[in-house]
All heavy atoms as TSV, in Angstrom:
chain	resi	resn	atom	element	x	y	z
A	1	MET	N	N	6.091	-21.173	-22.681
A	1	MET	CA	C	6.708	-19.891	-22.409
A	1	MET	C	C	5.874	-19.164	-21.352
A	1	MET	O	O	4.663	-19.031	-21.485
A	1	MET	CB	C	6.758	-19.063	-23.690
A	1	MET	CG	C	7.284	-17.672	-23.468
A	1	MET	SD	S	7.077	-16.588	-24.891
A	1	MET	CE	C	8.626	-16.855	-25.696
A	2	PRO	N	N	6.516	-18.701	-20.283
A	2	PRO	CA	C	5.772	-17.996	-19.235
A	2	PRO	C	C	5.258	-16.635	-19.719
A	2	PRO	O	O	5.774	-16.053	-20.660
A	2	PRO	CB	C	6.798	-17.817	-18.113
A	2	PRO	CG	C	8.125	-18.061	-18.724
A	2	PRO	CD	C	7.921	-18.859	-19.972
A	3	ILE	N	N	4.250	-16.171	-19.037
A	3	ILE	CA	C	3.662	-14.864	-19.343
A	3	ILE	C	C	4.643	-13.774	-18.921
A	3	ILE	O	O	5.218	-13.829	-17.836
A	3	ILE	CB	C	2.336	-14.702	-18.578
A	3	ILE	CG1	C	1.319	-15.738	-19.042
A	3	ILE	CG2	C	1.774	-13.306	-18.716
A	3	ILE	CD1	C	0.090	-15.814	-18.194
A	4	THR	N	N	4.803	-12.771	-19.774
A	4	THR	CA	C	5.679	-11.652	-19.421
A	4	THR	C	C	4.962	-10.739	-18.423
A	4	THR	O	O	3.728	-10.795	-18.281
A	4	THR	CB	C	6.072	-10.821	-20.658
A	4	THR	OG1	O	4.892	-10.160	-21.159
A	4	THR	CG2	C	6.697	-11.676	-21.738
A	5	ASP	N	N	5.739	-9.889	-17.761
A	5	ASP	CA	C	5.150	-8.946	-16.804
A	5	ASP	C	C	4.149	-8.025	-17.494
A	5	ASP	O	O	3.089	-7.716	-16.938
A	5	ASP	CB	C	6.242	-8.113	-16.132
A	5	ASP	CG	C	7.120	-8.943	-15.204
A	5	ASP	OD1	O	6.694	-10.047	-14.806
A	5	ASP	OD2	O	8.225	-8.480	-14.874
A	6	GLU	N	N	4.476	-7.591	-18.701
A	6	GLU	CA	C	3.589	-6.696	-19.448
A	6	GLU	C	C	2.282	-7.403	-19.815
A	6	GLU	O	O	1.193	-6.833	-19.685
A	6	GLU	CB	C	4.305	-6.176	-20.703
A	6	GLU	CG	C	3.592	-5.054	-21.396
A	6	GLU	CD	C	3.552	-3.753	-20.600
A	6	GLU	OE1	O	4.333	-3.556	-19.668
A	6	GLU	OE2	O	2.696	-2.917	-20.945
A	7	GLN	N	N	2.381	-8.654	-20.259
A	7	GLN	CA	C	1.178	-9.422	-20.593
A	7	GLN	C	C	0.319	-9.630	-19.347
A	7	GLN	O	O	-0.901	-9.487	-19.395
A	7	GLN	CB	C	1.555	-10.781	-21.183
A	7	GLN	CG	C	2.155	-10.721	-22.560
A	7	GLN	CD	C	2.728	-12.064	-22.997
A	7	GLN	OE1	O	3.288	-12.813	-22.203
A	7	GLN	NE2	N	2.577	-12.358	-24.282
A	8	LEU	N	N	0.972	-9.959	-18.252
A	8	LEU	CA	C	0.256	-10.170	-16.994
A	8	LEU	C	C	-0.502	-8.910	-16.598
A	8	LEU	O	O	-1.677	-8.967	-16.228
A	8	LEU	CB	C	1.233	-10.574	-15.895
A	8	LEU	CG	C	0.635	-10.792	-14.506
A	8	LEU	CD1	C	-0.408	-11.901	-14.534
A	8	LEU	CD2	C	1.734	-11.104	-13.503
A	9	LYS	N	N	0.162	-7.778	-16.697
A	9	LYS	CA	C	-0.478	-6.501	-16.355
A	9	LYS	C	C	-1.708	-6.257	-17.218
A	9	LYS	O	O	-2.772	-5.898	-16.707
A	9	LYS	CB	C	0.532	-5.364	-16.509
A	9	LYS	CG	C	0.008	-4.012	-16.103
A	9	LYS	CD	C	1.059	-2.939	-16.223
A	9	LYS	CE	C	1.486	-2.794	-17.639
A	9	LYS	NZ	N	1.194	-1.616	-18.348
A	10	HIS	N	N	-1.591	-6.489	-18.510
A	10	HIS	CA	C	-2.726	-6.269	-19.417
A	10	HIS	C	C	-3.877	-7.233	-19.126
A	10	HIS	O	O	-5.049	-6.835	-19.141
A	10	HIS	CB	C	-2.289	-6.412	-20.879
A	10	HIS	CG	C	-1.435	-5.294	-21.365
A	10	HIS	ND1	N	-1.860	-3.985	-21.416
A	10	HIS	CD2	C	-0.155	-5.272	-21.812
A	10	HIS	CE1	C	-0.906	-3.220	-21.877
A	10	HIS	NE2	N	0.155	-3.977	-22.120
A	11	ILE	N	N	-3.559	-8.483	-18.865
A	11	ILE	CA	C	-4.599	-9.476	-18.565
A	11	ILE	C	C	-5.326	-9.115	-17.273
A	11	ILE	O	O	-6.564	-9.166	-17.197
A	11	ILE	CB	C	-3.997	-10.893	-18.486
A	11	ILE	CG1	C	-3.509	-11.330	-19.870
A	11	ILE	CG2	C	-5.018	-11.888	-17.927
A	11	ILE	CD1	C	-2.630	-12.571	-19.861
A	12	ILE	N	N	-4.567	-8.738	-16.256
A	12	ILE	CA	C	-5.186	-8.380	-14.977
A	12	ILE	C	C	-6.041	-7.129	-15.131
A	12	ILE	O	O	-7.174	-7.076	-14.641
A	12	ILE	CB	C	-4.123	-8.210	-13.876
A	12	ILE	CG1	C	-3.527	-9.570	-13.522
A	12	ILE	CG2	C	-4.718	-7.537	-12.641
A	12	ILE	CD1	C	-2.388	-9.527	-12.527
A	13	GLU	N	N	-5.534	-6.127	-15.821
A	13	GLU	CA	C	-6.306	-4.894	-16.007
A	13	GLU	C	C	-7.606	-5.182	-16.762
A	13	GLU	O	O	-8.677	-4.709	-16.376
A	13	GLU	CB	C	-5.479	-3.854	-16.748
A	13	GLU	CG	C	-6.184	-2.518	-16.860
A	13	GLU	CD	C	-5.302	-1.418	-17.409
A	13	GLU	OE1	O	-4.262	-1.711	-18.021
A	13	GLU	OE2	O	-5.673	-0.249	-17.235
A	14	ALA	N	N	-7.532	-5.973	-17.812
A	14	ALA	CA	C	-8.741	-6.318	-18.569
A	14	ALA	C	C	-9.718	-7.107	-17.706
A	14	ALA	O	O	-10.936	-6.890	-17.773
A	14	ALA	CB	C	-8.355	-7.113	-19.809
A	15	SER	N	N	-9.208	-7.985	-16.891
A	15	SER	CA	C	-10.067	-8.787	-16.006
A	15	SER	C	C	-10.794	-7.918	-15.000
A	15	SER	O	O	-11.989	-8.102	-14.748
A	15	SER	CB	C	-9.224	-9.828	-15.257
A	15	SER	OG	O	-8.566	-10.664	-16.152
A	16	ILE	N	N	-10.069	-6.964	-14.441
A	16	ILE	CA	C	-10.682	-6.049	-13.467
A	16	ILE	C	C	-11.780	-5.226	-14.134
A	16	ILE	O	O	-12.872	-5.058	-13.583
A	16	ILE	CB	C	-9.610	-5.146	-12.828
A	16	ILE	CG1	C	-8.689	-5.980	-11.934
A	16	ILE	CG2	C	-10.242	-4.000	-12.052
A	16	ILE	CD1	C	-7.436	-5.260	-11.474
A	17	MET	N	N	-11.499	-4.730	-15.322
A	17	MET	CA	C	-12.491	-3.909	-16.035
A	17	MET	C	C	-13.726	-4.716	-16.420
A	17	MET	O	O	-14.837	-4.212	-16.379
A	17	MET	CB	C	-11.855	-3.295	-17.271
A	17	MET	CG	C	-10.839	-2.248	-16.963
A	17	MET	SD	S	-10.152	-1.625	-18.495
A	17	MET	CE	C	-9.594	-0.035	-17.981
A	18	ALA	N	N	-13.528	-5.957	-16.801
A	18	ALA	CA	C	-14.642	-6.789	-17.264
A	18	ALA	C	C	-15.461	-7.381	-16.118
A	18	ALA	O	O	-16.620	-7.742	-16.313
A	18	ALA	CB	C	-14.115	-7.921	-18.137
A	19	ALA	N	N	-14.881	-7.460	-14.938
A	19	ALA	CA	C	-15.532	-8.165	-13.833
A	19	ALA	C	C	-16.796	-7.485	-13.327
A	19	ALA	O	O	-17.757	-8.161	-12.970
A	19	ALA	CB	C	-14.554	-8.341	-12.679
A	20	GLY	N	N	-16.806	-6.181	-13.262
A	20	GLY	CA	C	-17.985	-5.495	-12.743
A	20	GLY	C	C	-18.090	-5.536	-11.231
A	20	GLY	O	O	-19.071	-5.080	-10.649
A	21	GLU	N	N	-17.108	-6.106	-10.584
A	21	GLU	CA	C	-17.059	-6.169	-9.128
A	21	GLU	C	C	-15.605	-6.324	-8.714
A	21	GLU	O	O	-14.767	-6.725	-9.525
A	21	GLU	CB	C	-17.883	-7.334	-8.590
A	21	GLU	CG	C	-17.366	-8.690	-9.015
A	21	GLU	CD	C	-18.247	-9.835	-8.539
A	21	GLU	OE1	O	-19.472	-9.711	-8.570
A	21	GLU	OE2	O	-17.668	-10.858	-8.147
A	22	PRO	N	N	-15.279	-6.000	-7.476
A	22	PRO	CA	C	-13.893	-6.151	-7.029
A	22	PRO	C	C	-13.435	-7.613	-7.121
A	22	PRO	O	O	-14.219	-8.538	-6.879
A	22	PRO	CB	C	-13.921	-5.693	-5.570
A	22	PRO	CG	C	-15.134	-4.836	-5.465
A	22	PRO	CD	C	-16.127	-5.415	-6.436
A	23	LEU	N	N	-12.190	-7.807	-7.498
A	23	LEU	CA	C	-11.620	-9.144	-7.586
A	23	LEU	C	C	-10.487	-9.288	-6.579
A	23	LEU	O	O	-9.635	-8.413	-6.479
A	23	LEU	CB	C	-11.055	-9.400	-8.988
A	23	LEU	CG	C	-12.035	-9.410	-10.148
A	23	LEU	CD1	C	-11.274	-9.588	-11.464
A	23	LEU	CD2	C	-13.053	-10.518	-9.982
A	24	SER	N	N	-10.471	-10.395	-5.880
A	24	SER	CA	C	-9.357	-10.672	-4.973
A	24	SER	C	C	-8.164	-11.145	-5.803
A	24	SER	O	O	-8.316	-11.572	-6.951
A	24	SER	CB	C	-9.745	-11.763	-3.969
A	24	SER	OG	O	-9.907	-13.002	-4.651
A	25	ILE	N	N	-6.996	-11.086	-5.215
A	25	ILE	CA	C	-5.805	-11.563	-5.912
A	25	ILE	C	C	-5.949	-13.062	-6.219
A	25	ILE	O	O	-5.539	-13.526	-7.281
A	25	ILE	CB	C	-4.505	-11.256	-5.112
A	25	ILE	CG1	C	-3.265	-11.594	-5.933
A	25	ILE	CG2	C	-4.480	-11.992	-3.801
A	25	ILE	CD1	C	-2.998	-10.689	-7.085
A	26	ASP	N	N	-6.580	-13.806	-5.320
A	26	ASP	CA	C	-6.787	-15.238	-5.564
A	26	ASP	C	C	-7.694	-15.473	-6.770
A	26	ASP	O	O	-7.442	-16.357	-7.583
A	26	ASP	CB	C	-7.366	-15.920	-4.326
A	26	ASP	CG	C	-6.379	-15.960	-3.170
A	26	ASP	OD1	O	-5.166	-16.077	-3.432
A	26	ASP	OD2	O	-6.821	-15.877	-2.012
A	27	LYS	N	N	-8.735	-14.679	-6.887
A	27	LYS	CA	C	-9.652	-14.801	-8.020
A	27	LYS	C	C	-8.919	-14.463	-9.321
A	27	LYS	O	O	-9.082	-15.154	-10.329
A	27	LYS	CB	C	-10.850	-13.868	-7.809
A	27	LYS	CG	C	-11.908	-13.986	-8.850
A	27	LYS	CD	C	-12.707	-15.252	-8.650
A	27	LYS	CE	C	-13.936	-15.200	-9.535
A	27	LYS	NZ	N	-14.698	-16.417	-9.454
A	28	ILE	N	N	-8.114	-13.409	-9.292
A	28	ILE	CA	C	-7.363	-13.021	-10.480
A	28	ILE	C	C	-6.404	-14.135	-10.888
A	28	ILE	O	O	-6.340	-14.523	-12.049
A	28	ILE	CB	C	-6.597	-11.702	-10.234
A	28	ILE	CG1	C	-7.598	-10.538	-10.117
A	28	ILE	CG2	C	-5.589	-11.439	-11.336
A	28	ILE	CD1	C	-6.993	-9.251	-9.602
A	29	LEU	N	N	-5.667	-14.669	-9.918
A	29	LEU	CA	C	-4.691	-15.713	-10.236
A	29	LEU	C	C	-5.348	-17.011	-10.679
A	29	LEU	O	O	-4.739	-17.808	-11.402
A	29	LEU	CB	C	-3.765	-15.948	-9.046
A	29	LEU	CG	C	-2.846	-14.774	-8.700
A	29	LEU	CD1	C	-2.035	-15.079	-7.450
A	29	LEU	CD2	C	-1.949	-14.411	-9.865
A	30	SER	N	N	-6.608	-17.210	-10.309
A	30	SER	CA	C	-7.311	-18.422	-10.745
A	30	SER	C	C	-7.544	-18.422	-12.257
A	30	SER	O	O	-7.801	-19.473	-12.847
A	30	SER	CB	C	-8.635	-18.578	-10.001
A	30	SER	OG	O	-9.595	-17.642	-10.467
A	31	LEU	N	N	-7.426	-17.256	-12.889
A	31	LEU	CA	C	-7.565	-17.178	-14.346
A	31	LEU	C	C	-6.423	-17.903	-15.055
A	31	LEU	O	O	-6.543	-18.259	-16.224
A	31	LEU	CB	C	-7.569	-15.717	-14.799
A	31	LEU	CG	C	-8.689	-14.842	-14.267
A	31	LEU	CD1	C	-8.413	-13.385	-14.615
A	31	LEU	CD2	C	-10.020	-15.295	-14.831
A	32	PHE	N	N	-5.330	-18.142	-14.349
A	32	PHE	CA	C	-4.138	-18.728	-14.942
A	32	PHE	C	C	-3.938	-20.191	-14.556
A	32	PHE	O	O	-2.856	-20.735	-14.725
A	32	PHE	CB	C	-2.906	-17.923	-14.527
A	32	PHE	CG	C	-2.991	-16.473	-14.912
A	32	PHE	CD1	C	-3.467	-15.532	-14.016
A	32	PHE	CD2	C	-2.624	-16.068	-16.175
A	32	PHE	CE1	C	-3.551	-14.192	-14.373
A	32	PHE	CE2	C	-2.702	-14.733	-16.541
A	32	PHE	CZ	C	-3.176	-13.796	-15.639
A	33	VAL	N	N	-4.984	-20.831	-14.076
A	33	VAL	CA	C	-4.875	-22.190	-13.552
A	33	VAL	C	C	-4.372	-23.190	-14.607
A	33	VAL	O	O	-3.693	-24.155	-14.268
A	33	VAL	CB	C	-6.206	-22.642	-12.910
A	33	VAL	CG1	C	-7.271	-22.883	-13.958
A	33	VAL	CG2	C	-6.008	-23.860	-12.060
A	34	GLU	N	N	-4.661	-22.949	-15.862
A	34	GLU	CA	C	-4.242	-23.885	-16.903
A	34	GLU	C	C	-2.867	-23.581	-17.481
A	34	GLU	O	O	-2.376	-24.324	-18.326
A	34	GLU	CB	C	-5.295	-23.929	-18.015
A	34	GLU	CG	C	-6.593	-24.528	-17.534
A	34	GLU	CD	C	-7.616	-24.688	-18.635
A	34	GLU	OE1	O	-7.230	-24.712	-19.815
A	34	GLU	OE2	O	-8.799	-24.796	-18.301
A	35	GLU	N	N	-2.242	-22.499	-17.019
A	35	GLU	CA	C	-0.908	-22.142	-17.496
A	35	GLU	C	C	0.115	-23.129	-16.954
A	35	GLU	O	O	0.019	-23.570	-15.802
A	35	GLU	CB	C	-0.526	-20.728	-17.034
A	35	GLU	CG	C	-1.243	-19.627	-17.736
A	35	GLU	CD	C	-0.860	-19.519	-19.207
A	35	GLU	OE1	O	0.312	-19.679	-19.544
A	35	GLU	OE2	O	-1.777	-19.270	-20.003
A	36	LYS	N	N	1.091	-23.450	-17.785
A	36	LYS	CA	C	2.160	-24.350	-17.359
A	36	LYS	C	C	2.968	-23.719	-16.222
A	36	LYS	O	O	3.362	-24.387	-15.278
A	36	LYS	CB	C	3.067	-24.661	-18.548
A	36	LYS	CG	C	3.963	-25.823	-18.353
A	36	LYS	CD	C	4.680	-26.163	-19.650
A	36	LYS	CE	C	5.144	-27.603	-19.604
A	36	LYS	NZ	N	5.735	-28.026	-20.863
A	37	GLU	N	N	3.220	-22.412	-16.354
A	37	GLU	CA	C	3.932	-21.651	-15.323
A	37	GLU	C	C	3.083	-20.447	-14.933
A	37	GLU	O	O	3.306	-19.339	-15.418
A	37	GLU	CB	C	5.284	-21.186	-15.850
A	37	GLU	CG	C	6.241	-22.307	-16.158
A	37	GLU	CD	C	7.569	-21.791	-16.672
A	37	GLU	OE1	O	8.077	-20.789	-16.123
A	37	GLU	OE2	O	8.087	-22.389	-17.624
A	38	PRO	N	N	2.081	-20.657	-14.070
A	38	PRO	CA	C	1.215	-19.529	-13.693
A	38	PRO	C	C	1.998	-18.468	-12.924
A	38	PRO	O	O	3.014	-18.774	-12.290
A	38	PRO	CB	C	0.154	-20.181	-12.806
A	38	PRO	CG	C	0.759	-21.438	-12.324
A	38	PRO	CD	C	1.742	-21.872	-13.359
A	39	PRO	N	N	1.549	-17.223	-12.999
A	39	PRO	CA	C	2.235	-16.164	-12.264
A	39	PRO	C	C	2.135	-16.389	-10.759
A	39	PRO	O	O	1.170	-16.970	-10.270
A	39	PRO	CB	C	1.492	-14.890	-12.679
A	39	PRO	CG	C	0.204	-15.345	-13.239
A	39	PRO	CD	C	0.397	-16.735	-13.734
A	40	THR	N	N	3.125	-15.921	-10.062
A	40	THR	CA	C	3.126	-16.030	-8.609
A	40	THR	C	C	2.221	-14.959	-8.008
A	40	THR	O	O	1.862	-13.987	-8.673
A	40	THR	CB	C	4.546	-15.848	-8.041
A	40	THR	OG1	O	4.981	-14.518	-8.342
A	40	THR	CG2	C	5.509	-16.869	-8.627
A	41	ARG	N	N	1.895	-15.132	-6.775
A	41	ARG	CA	C	1.101	-14.133	-6.043
A	41	ARG	C	C	1.856	-12.787	-6.027
A	41	ARG	O	O	1.264	-11.737	-6.211
A	41	ARG	CB	C	0.845	-14.647	-4.632
A	41	ARG	CG	C	-0.080	-13.830	-3.809
A	41	ARG	CD	C	-0.317	-14.533	-2.457
A	41	ARG	NE	N	-1.356	-13.879	-1.752
A	41	ARG	CZ	C	-2.647	-14.061	-1.929
A	41	ARG	NH1	N	-3.062	-14.925	-2.808
A	41	ARG	NH2	N	-3.542	-13.397	-1.232
A	42	TYR	N	N	3.158	-12.866	-5.816
A	42	TYR	CA	C	3.984	-11.651	-5.810
A	42	TYR	C	C	3.898	-10.932	-7.158
A	42	TYR	O	O	3.713	-9.712	-7.205
A	42	TYR	CB	C	5.443	-12.010	-5.480
A	42	TYR	CG	C	6.367	-10.823	-5.539
A	42	TYR	CD1	C	6.428	-9.920	-4.480
A	42	TYR	CD2	C	7.157	-10.589	-6.657
A	42	TYR	CE1	C	7.268	-8.806	-4.534
A	42	TYR	CE2	C	7.994	-9.488	-6.722
A	42	TYR	CZ	C	8.045	-8.607	-5.659
A	42	TYR	OH	O	8.868	-7.509	-5.719
A	43	ALA	N	N	4.025	-11.675	-8.261
A	43	ALA	CA	C	3.961	-11.076	-9.602
A	43	ALA	C	C	2.596	-10.427	-9.825
A	43	ALA	O	O	2.503	-9.349	-10.416
A	43	ALA	CB	C	4.240	-12.124	-10.671
A	44	GLY	N	N	1.540	-11.076	-9.355
A	44	GLY	CA	C	0.198	-10.518	-9.487
A	44	GLY	C	C	0.058	-9.206	-8.732
A	44	GLY	O	O	-0.492	-8.229	-9.242
A	45	LYS	N	N	0.581	-9.175	-7.517
A	45	LYS	CA	C	0.506	-7.952	-6.711
A	45	LYS	C	C	1.340	-6.834	-7.333
A	45	LYS	O	O	0.927	-5.671	-7.320
A	45	LYS	CB	C	0.968	-8.226	-5.280
A	45	LYS	CG	C	-0.040	-9.019	-4.473
A	45	LYS	CD	C	0.429	-9.190	-3.055
A	45	LYS	CE	C	-0.645	-9.853	-2.214
A	45	LYS	NZ	N	-0.264	-9.920	-0.807
A	46	GLU	N	N	2.502	-7.168	-7.869
A	46	GLU	CA	C	3.339	-6.162	-8.519
A	46	GLU	C	C	2.644	-5.600	-9.763
A	46	GLU	O	O	2.703	-4.404	-10.028
A	46	GLU	CB	C	4.702	-6.754	-8.883
A	46	GLU	CG	C	5.594	-7.012	-7.680
A	46	GLU	CD	C	5.893	-5.759	-6.876
A	46	GLU	OE1	O	6.394	-4.786	-7.462
A	46	GLU	OE2	O	5.614	-5.757	-5.654
A	47	ALA	N	N	1.971	-6.457	-10.517
A	47	ALA	CA	C	1.232	-5.999	-11.699
A	47	ALA	C	C	0.119	-5.044	-11.286
A	47	ALA	O	O	-0.107	-4.017	-11.939
A	47	ALA	CB	C	0.672	-7.191	-12.460
A	48	ILE	N	N	-0.555	-5.347	-10.194
A	48	ILE	CA	C	-1.629	-4.479	-9.705
A	48	ILE	C	C	-1.063	-3.122	-9.268
A	48	ILE	O	O	-1.660	-2.077	-9.533
A	48	ILE	CB	C	-2.419	-5.161	-8.573
A	48	ILE	CG1	C	-3.204	-6.344	-9.162
A	48	ILE	CG2	C	-3.340	-4.179	-7.859
A	48	ILE	CD1	C	-3.814	-7.265	-8.131
A	49	LYS	N	N	0.107	-3.121	-8.641
A	49	LYS	CA	C	0.746	-1.857	-8.266
A	49	LYS	C	C	1.051	-1.016	-9.503
A	49	LYS	O	O	0.843	0.206	-9.504
A	49	LYS	CB	C	2.047	-2.123	-7.496
A	49	LYS	CG	C	1.845	-2.594	-6.088
A	49	LYS	CD	C	3.196	-2.822	-5.425
A	49	LYS	CE	C	3.065	-3.489	-4.084
A	49	LYS	NZ	N	4.381	-3.773	-3.492
A	50	LEU	N	N	1.543	-1.654	-10.559
A	50	LEU	CA	C	1.824	-0.932	-11.802
A	50	LEU	C	C	0.549	-0.371	-12.414
A	50	LEU	O	O	0.530	0.757	-12.901
A	50	LEU	CB	C	2.520	-1.855	-12.810
A	50	LEU	CG	C	3.978	-2.176	-12.532
A	50	LEU	CD1	C	4.469	-3.253	-13.498
A	50	LEU	CD2	C	4.829	-0.934	-12.679
A	51	ILE	N	N	-0.505	-1.159	-12.403
A	51	ILE	CA	C	-1.797	-0.701	-12.942
A	51	ILE	C	C	-2.272	0.522	-12.155
A	51	ILE	O	O	-2.712	1.513	-12.741
A	51	ILE	CB	C	-2.843	-1.833	-12.892
A	51	ILE	CG1	C	-2.458	-2.949	-13.870
A	51	ILE	CG2	C	-4.247	-1.299	-13.185
A	51	ILE	CD1	C	-3.213	-4.251	-13.656
A	52	ASN	N	N	-2.180	0.456	-10.836
A	52	ASN	CA	C	-2.591	1.593	-10.005
A	52	ASN	C	C	-1.785	2.837	-10.321
A	52	ASN	O	O	-2.337	3.934	-10.441
A	52	ASN	CB	C	-2.460	1.249	-8.517
A	52	ASN	CG	C	-3.566	0.363	-8.025
A	52	ASN	OD1	O	-4.667	0.365	-8.557
A	52	ASN	ND2	N	-3.281	-0.422	-7.006
A	53	ALA	N	N	-0.481	2.683	-10.476
A	53	ALA	CA	C	0.381	3.826	-10.786
A	53	ALA	C	C	0.029	4.413	-12.151
A	53	ALA	O	O	-0.026	5.634	-12.314
A	53	ALA	CB	C	1.844	3.407	-10.753
A	54	GLU	N	N	-0.225	3.551	-13.123
A	54	GLU	CA	C	-0.592	4.032	-14.457
A	54	GLU	C	C	-1.945	4.732	-14.439
A	54	GLU	O	O	-2.137	5.733	-15.140
A	54	GLU	CB	C	-0.596	2.881	-15.455
A	54	GLU	CG	C	0.794	2.396	-15.791
A	54	GLU	CD	C	0.795	1.214	-16.738
A	54	GLU	OE1	O	-0.286	0.800	-17.225
A	54	GLU	OE2	O	1.901	0.694	-16.989
A	55	CYS	N	N	-2.869	4.228	-13.648
A	55	CYS	CA	C	-4.182	4.883	-13.540
A	55	CYS	C	C	-4.039	6.266	-12.919
A	55	CYS	O	O	-4.694	7.205	-13.362
A	55	CYS	CB	C	-5.135	4.020	-12.721
A	55	CYS	SG	S	-5.726	2.564	-13.599
A	56	ASP	N	N	-3.180	6.381	-11.916
A	56	ASP	CA	C	-2.939	7.695	-11.307
A	56	ASP	C	C	-2.396	8.665	-12.341
A	56	ASP	O	O	-2.799	9.830	-12.386
A	56	ASP	CB	C	-1.960	7.582	-10.136
A	56	ASP	CG	C	-2.581	6.922	-8.915
A	56	ASP	OD1	O	-3.831	6.833	-8.852
A	56	ASP	OD2	O	-1.825	6.493	-8.029
A	57	THR	N	N	-1.495	8.210	-13.191
A	57	THR	CA	C	-0.921	9.053	-14.244
A	57	THR	C	C	-1.998	9.456	-15.244
A	57	THR	O	O	-2.068	10.602	-15.668
A	57	THR	CB	C	0.214	8.307	-14.975
A	57	THR	OG1	O	1.218	7.959	-14.014
A	57	THR	CG2	C	0.829	9.155	-16.060
A	58	ARG	N	N	-2.845	8.513	-15.618
A	58	ARG	CA	C	-3.929	8.811	-16.561
A	58	ARG	C	C	-4.873	9.862	-15.979
A	58	ARG	O	O	-5.313	10.767	-16.681
A	58	ARG	CB	C	-4.714	7.540	-16.894
A	58	ARG	CG	C	-3.952	6.541	-17.704
A	58	ARG	CD	C	-4.794	5.306	-17.935
A	58	ARG	NE	N	-3.954	4.191	-18.316
A	58	ARG	CZ	C	-4.290	2.928	-18.196
A	58	ARG	NH1	N	-5.476	2.608	-17.697
A	58	ARG	NH2	N	-3.478	1.966	-18.561
A	59	ILE	N	N	-5.192	9.739	-14.700
A	59	ILE	CA	C	-6.096	10.681	-14.062
A	59	ILE	C	C	-5.472	12.063	-14.025
A	59	ILE	O	O	-6.136	13.071	-14.281
A	59	ILE	CB	C	-6.471	10.182	-12.642
A	59	ILE	CG1	C	-7.385	8.969	-12.754
A	59	ILE	CG2	C	-7.138	11.290	-11.842
A	59	ILE	CD1	C	-7.642	8.243	-11.468
A	60	ASP	N	N	-4.176	12.134	-13.709
A	60	ASP	CA	C	-3.487	13.430	-13.695
A	60	ASP	C	C	-3.526	14.088	-15.063
A	60	ASP	O	O	-3.687	15.308	-15.181
A	60	ASP	CB	C	-2.030	13.267	-13.244
A	60	ASP	CG	C	-1.927	12.984	-11.753
A	60	ASP	OD1	O	-2.904	13.266	-11.018
A	60	ASP	OD2	O	-0.870	12.498	-11.323
A	61	ARG	N	N	-3.394	13.313	-16.126
A	61	ARG	CA	C	-3.441	13.868	-17.483
A	61	ARG	C	C	-4.825	14.429	-17.793
A	61	ARG	O	O	-4.956	15.441	-18.461
A	61	ARG	CB	C	-3.094	12.796	-18.506
A	61	ARG	CG	C	-1.641	12.470	-18.562
A	61	ARG	CD	C	-1.350	11.535	-19.705
A	61	ARG	NE	N	-0.138	10.800	-19.453
A	61	ARG	CZ	C	0.173	9.659	-20.000
A	61	ARG	NH1	N	-0.640	9.098	-20.860
A	61	ARG	NH2	N	1.302	9.060	-19.723
A	62	VAL	N	N	-5.859	13.777	-17.315
A	62	VAL	CA	C	-7.225	14.228	-17.575
A	62	VAL	C	C	-7.514	15.505	-16.782
A	62	VAL	O	O	-8.183	16.400	-17.288
A	62	VAL	CB	C	-8.240	13.116	-17.205
A	62	VAL	CG1	C	-9.665	13.628	-17.292
A	62	VAL	CG2	C	-8.065	11.899	-18.112
A	63	LYS	N	N	-6.983	15.618	-15.597
A	63	LYS	CA	C	-7.230	16.791	-14.752
A	63	LYS	C	C	-6.621	18.068	-15.334
A	63	LYS	O	O	-7.137	19.138	-15.134
A	63	LYS	CB	C	-6.643	16.571	-13.358
A	63	LYS	CG	C	-7.419	15.592	-12.515
A	63	LYS	CD	C	-6.761	15.470	-11.162
A	63	LYS	CE	C	-7.458	14.468	-10.287
A	63	LYS	NZ	N	-6.786	14.300	-8.996
A	64	THR	N	N	-5.497	17.951	-16.052
A	64	THR	CA	C	-4.817	19.151	-16.534
A	64	THR	C	C	-5.384	19.656	-17.833
A	64	THR	O	O	-6.164	19.162	-18.505
A	64	THR	CB	C	-3.313	18.897	-16.742
A	64	THR	OG1	O	-3.139	17.785	-17.613
A	64	THR	CG2	C	-2.657	18.642	-15.417
C-alpha cells in the first residue's frame, strides 16, 4: 500500500526536525528507498509546501 499524502507530510516533517541540518529533496526521498511505491519528487515537494503553510499558520497563532 502506498504512503498517503498525510503520512508523507508527517514523515518529512519529522525527518526535517530530527536532521539538525537542511535536507535536500533528494536526501528526504532517499528515506523511502525500500518502499515498493516510493513517493515521487513532485509529491515530496507538495508535502513540503503543505508543511511550510502549516508552519506559517502555527507562527501566526503564536503571534496573536
